[in-house]
N, C-alpha and C positions, 0 to 999 in steps of 0.2 A: 504365332509360333510356326516355324518352318515345318512343313509336312515331310516326314521321313519314311521311306519304304525300303525294307531289306528283304529280298526274296531270292529264291532260286527258281528259274523257269526252265522248261524243256523247250529246246529248239528243234526237237525231232532228229531225224537222220541227218548226219553231217559228214561230208567227204572232205578229208584234209588234202592239202596240196601234194602230199606224198602219194596220194591215190587211194589210201585206206579209208574205209567208212565205218563209223560207229552208229548204232541204231538210235541213240538218244543222247544228244549233247546237252548237258546241264550247264547253265551259266548263272552264277551267283552275282547279284548286283545290289547296289544301294543307289537310291535316288532321293534328292533333296529339293524341296520347293515344289512349285506347281507349273505345269506346262501350259503355255498360252498359244502354242503354235509356232512361235518364232524365237523362243528364248532358251533352247536346249544347249547345254554345254557338256561335252563328253570329256572327262578327265581320264587319262590313261596312266595306270600305275607303273612303277619301276619294277625291276627284276623280281624282287621278293615281296613287293607290296601287295596290298589287298584292295578290295572294293570299299573298305571302310576308310574313306578319305577325310571325313569330317566328324567332329565330336558333337553329334547332335542326337539326342534321344537315346533310348535303349534299343539298339538295333539287333542285339543278340547275335552279333556276327562272330563272336568268339575269338577275335584277334587280340593279340597282346604284343608287347614290345614295339618295334618300329613299324609293324603292320597295322597298329591300331591308330585310327584318326591321324594318319601320317602327314596330312597337310591341313591340320585343323586351324592353323593360323592364316591360311589362305582362303579356305572354303567355309562359309557359314553366313549367318545374318549380319549384314553390315560390313563384311570382309571383302577382300579383293574380288573373289568370285562369289558374289552376294546371292545367297539362296533365297532372299526376299525378291530378287529380280530375275534370277535364272533358275531353270530346271536343270540341276546338275546330276549327271549319271556317271557312275564308275562301276565297271564290270571286272570281276576276276577273270583273267584270261584262261583259255583252255590249256591244260598241262600244268596248271598251278594246283594248289592244295587248300584253297580257302572256300570250297563249296562248288567250284566249277569242275567239270569232268577232267580228270587227269590220271596219272599212274596210280595214285592212292585210292581212286574211286572204285566202288563195286563194279565188277565186269559182268556182262551177260554170260549165262552158262556156256562154257566152251570157248569163250573169247579171251579169258585172262591167262596169266602165266602162273605156273605153280598151282598149289592147292589152297591158296589163301583167299580166293574169291575176289581178289583185286586185279585191276588191269596190269599193274607192275610194268615191266619192260615190254609188254605186248601192246601198250597204248600207242597209237600212231604218233610218229614224229610230228611236232608242231612247228609252225613258222609264224613270223609276225603277220604275214598275210592271212593266216588262219585266224589269228586274234581279231584282225580287222573285219573279216567276213562274219565272224561270230558276233561282234559288236553291232554290225549292220543289221543282222537278223534280230538281235535283241531289241534294237531301236524300232524295228518294224513292229515287234510285239507290243512295244510301249506306245506306238502311234506317232513316233517321231520320224518325220520324213526328211527334214533338213536341219542341220546343226548351225546354231549361231557360231559355235567355235568348238574346236577340238584342241585340247591342251595336254601335254605330257612331258615328264622329265626323264632323262636318261633313256633307257630302252622304251619308255613310254613316249618319248619324243620321236623315236623311230616309228612307233605305232601311229602317232599323229601324222607323220610324213606319209606313211602308207595310206592313210585315209585320203589325203588330197591327191595322191597318185592314182588310187584305185577308184575313188568316188569323188572326183573333183567338183561335181555339181551339187554335192550334198553338204558342202561346208562353206561357210562364209569367211571364217577366220581360222588360222592355225598358228599355234605357238609351241614349237619344239624348244625345250629348255634343257641346257646341259646335255646336248645330244648331237648326233651327226648322221649322215646317210649310211655309214658303215663303221665298224670298229677298225682301229689300226692294228698292225701286226703285234705290237707289244701286248696289247690287251687280249688279243687272240691267244697268245702264248700263255699268259697268266691264267686265263680261263681254262685252258687245256690242263695246266698243272692242278687247278682246283678240282677238275673232274677226275683226274688220276688219283687224287687224294681219296675221293669217295670210293672209287673202284678198287683201291688198294686196301681198304678196310677189311679186316677179317670177317666182319659180319655182312659184307656186301652181297655175297651169294648170287651174283648175276642180276641183282635187282629184285630178287624174290625173298625179301627179308620180312614180309608183313606178318608172318606167323612166328617170328622169333625176335631177336634183338636187331634193331636198325643199325646202320653203319654210322653211329654217332661221332666217333673220333674222326672219320674221314670227312663227314659233313662239317664238323667243327673246324678242321683245318681249312677246308674250302672257304668257309665264311671268314675266317681270320685273314686269309689272303685277300678276299674281297674287301674287307675293311681297310687294309693297307692301301688298296687301289683307290678307295674312296676319299682318303685323306691326303693332304699335302705334307711335304717335309716341314714346312713352317708350322702348320697346325699341330702336327705330332710333337714337334719340339716344344711348342708353347704349352700343350696339354700335359706332356709327360716328362720331357727332358730325359735325364738319366736317374730320376728319383726312384727310390725303393718303394715298393708297395707296402701297405699296412700288413701287419702280420696276420690279421684275420680276413684278408681279402679272399673272396670266393670266386671261383671260376670253373672252367671245365676241368675235369679230373684226368688230365693226361698222365701217363706213367712218369714217375720221377726218375731223373738220371742220377748216377752215383755222386756227381759233384753238386747236386742241388743244395745241400746243406752248407756248402762252402762259399757260395756266390749269391749275389743279390737277386731277389725276385722283383723285377722292376715294375713300375706303374704301367708301362706300355704292355708288358706281358699280362698283367692283371686285367687291364682293359680288354685285350683281345680274348682272354679266357672267359671273361664275363659275357662278352658279346657272343662268343661261341656257345656258351651254356644256354643263353637265352634263345639263340636261334635254333638249336637242335630240338628244343621243346616245341617249337611251333611250325617247323618246316619239314617237308618230305625230301629225302635225298634224291629220289628219282626225279621229282619235280625240278630240283636244282639242276640236274643234268639236262633235262628237257628244255628248260627256259634259257640256260646259258647257250645251248646249241642253237636255239632260235635266234638269240641275239647275235651270236657269232656269224651265223649264216646270212643275216640280213644285209642286203646291198640294194639301196634304192634304185640304182642304175641298172641292175641286172635285168636282162631281157628288155630293157627300155632305151638302150643306146647310151644315155648319160643321165646324171641327176637333173640337169636342166630340161631334158626331154621328158623325163618322168613327171616333172612338175608343170609342164607347159600347158596342160589343159585346165589347170586350176585358175579360176578367174577371181579368186578372193584376195585376201591380204594376209601377210605373215609377219609375225614377231619372232625373231631368233634371239635367245638370251644365252650368253656364255659367261664363264667366270675365270678370272685371271689365274687362279691357283689350281684349276681343274686340269689334270694331266690324263684323265680318263677320256674325256671329250673336250678337246682343247679349243681355245679361242680361234686358232687358225682353222680348225675343222669347221667351226661355226661361220667363219668368213667365207669358206668355200661353199657352204650351204647357202649363205646369203647371196653369193654371186650366182648360184644356180637358180634361185628364185628370180633374181633380176633378169637373167638371160631368158627365162621362160615368160617374162612379162608380168610377174607378180609384184605388186606394191609391197615392199618389205622393209623392215627396220631391224637392224642388229644392235642390241644393247649389250655392252660389256660391263659386268659388275666386278668392281675391284674387291677381291676376297681371297684370303689365304686358307679357306676352309676345304679346298680341294673339291672333289666331285660332290661331296655332301652339301655343298653350298646351296644347291637348288632346294634342299630341305631346310637349311639353317638360315639363309639370308632372306627370310620372309619379309623383313621391313624394306628390303630393296626390290625383291621380286613382286611383292603384292601391288604396289602402285603401278608398276609397269603393266601388269596383267589387267588391273582395273581400268586403266586408261584405254588399253588396247581393246578390251571387250566392249567398252562403251562407244568408242569412236574409230576403231581400227587404226590406220595410220593417218587419218585425216587431221588430227591435232598436232602432228609432228611434221617437221621438215621432210619432204620426200627425198629419199636417197637417189643419187644420180649414179650412173655407171662410172665405175672407177673409185667410188668412195667405199673402199672395202674394209676400213678399219672399224666402222661402227661407232657408236657413242659410248664413252666411258660413263659409267654410273657408279660412283664410288660410295663408300659407306659413311662418309663424313656428313654432318648435318648441313 
């Protein structure tokens, strides 16, 4: 049986890239399998994901919804990231709300905002670089010097890229999935609207809502906007069309408009309301602001000249995976990332998965993603045809048998 550890550890004093210091950074993590000195795999979670990446044992992590065992079809005994072979670690990033230090965490006396005893908006601004530095310190505590691989989807892929830019000698293999070196302008704009929804909520109170009602409506709207970003036109049409929802459909209780009784409540509305209701029960609004800011601010090339220069010191191998229906992180962005790896001298493979699931494909298309990861973790790019300069389109890996 795979050994499972779920703990929160103290990393002591930590100075964030913004220059602010907290006296005790707490990091919640889960680890699966046993470390043999060479088999460690770090999995980096997406924006609102958690350390609970696999469905193994009673970890008492408290996650539910999409944060619970969010990649259970990929990570586990006999699965693509095989916990019988690899020591798999996933850590909740600073600024989140699943056990690691963040705005909702208790603050030392005199350091928090308001009278609620939490950090709230007084918590230091976090960056993807801070996440990576915290993970490095956690791995030091766990006795892991070098990683066989670092794997991440979405902003977790940015986290993985930061690993090989910041600690190039500590990683053998890197696999950014449905990711890119930076967000495009459209996604920046949508994230800005999502944050404004939270801050416009009557209960926002400047982020000091912990002794009263949290800004549930604002957070619900932000999450609904996020879900629209994660799906494609094709997947939304296939799932919902223009169908009316069941009369007993449950969701988030937004105020009703006067015309509500005269027009249809559609399946797509019901879905978004349901997702919003689930999300506001498990996530902190301040954390959503902090994490989206970190994602929006990330640029692999910043202060490094270019993406290729940022990756030039990495002497390992890379697998880039993109999805045809993903307009959040596009195939074209993945092609540019692949070119940057090549320019820096990294052996890299770009695999394009045919899917109309949108950005959620990295979570949904496990039957396609799993074999790609399993092969890459076992052999790197050795078992595949080496890409040559100018081959920018990557390999198509469709869903058909």
